[in-house]
N, C-alpha and C positions, 0 to 999 in steps of 0.2 A: 689770910692764908698766904704764906710766902712760898712760891714755887722755886724751882731751880732757876738759876740765873742763865739767861741766854748766852751762849758763846758768841764772841765777836766774829762775824763772818762777812766777807765782802764778795760782791758780784764779780765773776770771772771776766766779764766783758767791760763794764763801766766802772768798776771798783767802788760802787755805792755800798753802804753798809746794809746787810740783809736783816730784816726783821720778820718775825713769825706772822704770817697772814691770818686774817680771820675769814672763815668760809661759813656762811649761814650762822653768823654770830658765835661760831666755835673757833677756838684758837688752833692753829695748825699743830699737828703732832710734832713732838721734838725730834723723833726719828726721821720724819719727812723733812723737817727743817734742816737737819744736819746733812742730809744728802743733797739738798738743793744747791746749785752752783750759780744760778742767775736770779736777778731781781724780778724780771718779768719775761714774757714771751718774746718781746722784741729783742732784748738783750740775748736771749737764748738763740734766736735765729741768727743774729749777727755774730755771736760767738761760735756757732757751729760751722760757719763758712770757712773753708780751708784757705790758707794763703796760696798754696800751690796745688789746686785741685787737679785730678787726673783728666785725661782726655775724655773718658767716659762721663765725668761730671759736667764738663763743658757741653758734651753732646746732649745730656739730659736737660740742661738749662736751655739749649737752643731749640729743643722740641716744642717748647711752649709757643714759639713763633711760627710753627709749621702751619701752612694753610691747608685747605681741604682738597686742593687739586694741583697738579703739576703746572708750573708757570709756562712751560713750553708747549706741551701737547695736551694738557687738560685731563690727564689720567687721574683716577681717584684711588688707585691701589699702589702699594709698594712705594710710598712717599718717603723722601729723606730730605735733609737740610744741606744745602750747598753754601759754602762760605765763598763769597765773590773774591775776596782778597787772598784766599787759600790759607788763611791763618785760623785754625780751629779754636784759638783762644778768644778771638774777636766775635762775641755774640751780639753785636750791635744790630738791631732789627734791619737797618739799612744794608748791612753786609750780608744778610741771610736771604736765601731764595729756596723755595720749595720745588723740588724736582722729583720725578719718578726715578726709579733705579736705572732704567734704560737711558733716559735723557742725561742723568748724572754721570753715568759711565761714558756716554758718548762725548760729553763736554770735556771730561778729563782726558779722554783718549785723543780728541782733536787737538788739545793743548800740548800733547806729547808727554803727559804725566804718567801714562800707563805704558809700560814697556811692551812692545810687541813680542810675540813668541819668538824665542831664539831658535835658530836652526839646529837641528839635531845632527850629531856627527854621523858619518856613514857607517854601515854595518861592517864589522871586521871580516865577514865571510863573503858577502855578496855586493857591498857598496851601496845598497839602498838606504834611505834614512833609518836610523836605528830607533828602537823602541825603548830599550832599557839596557844599561851596561854595555853600550856599543854593539848591540845585536838587534836585528830586525825581528818582527813577529814570526815570519816564516822560519828563519834559522833558529830562533828560540824554541819554536814548537818542534822542529826536527831534533834539536839537542835533547829536549825533554822526552820525546817519544822513542827516538832511535839511538841517542847517544852521540850523534854526529850531525853537523849541519849539511854535510854533503850527501846524505842518504837520498836517493832519488835522482841525483845528478851524477852518479858515478859514470854512467855511459857518456855523458857530456864531457866530464873531466878526462876520461880515457881517450876520447876523440881529440881533445886538445893536446894531450901528451903525444899521441901518434902523429899529429900534424907538426909538432915541434921537432920530432925525431927524423 
């Protein structure tokens, strides 16, 4: 019995010629064979590794080196991986350190890699540190409720005007 001739196909990773596999003495289905891209699982794993993986991909690979406790304080919760050379592409086990989120943040903060909070500009109306859009919380509330930030301070403003006159 002559069956259809197998099309010539080559492995996407190693370029070896693909042949139909035998599974439990049965020949691999032609439809499955035509969909297959790799000759075996090792080639498939090597072929699926991206040349320029994303930062998330590197992070996932680094997680397999994560220990069960923080290297600095011994905490066992909220663990993350710290790259000693600060290069997230370098997942060499010597370069990786397991830290809890608190120790990890403290380490980067001490190195000056986390920007401190910037000073907020003064409020347009009273000069205290502003909350949003150059207005402090007190003046913002007065504007929302009364329509003016000076409501409640009118007597004070009148006394200033009389003192100037």
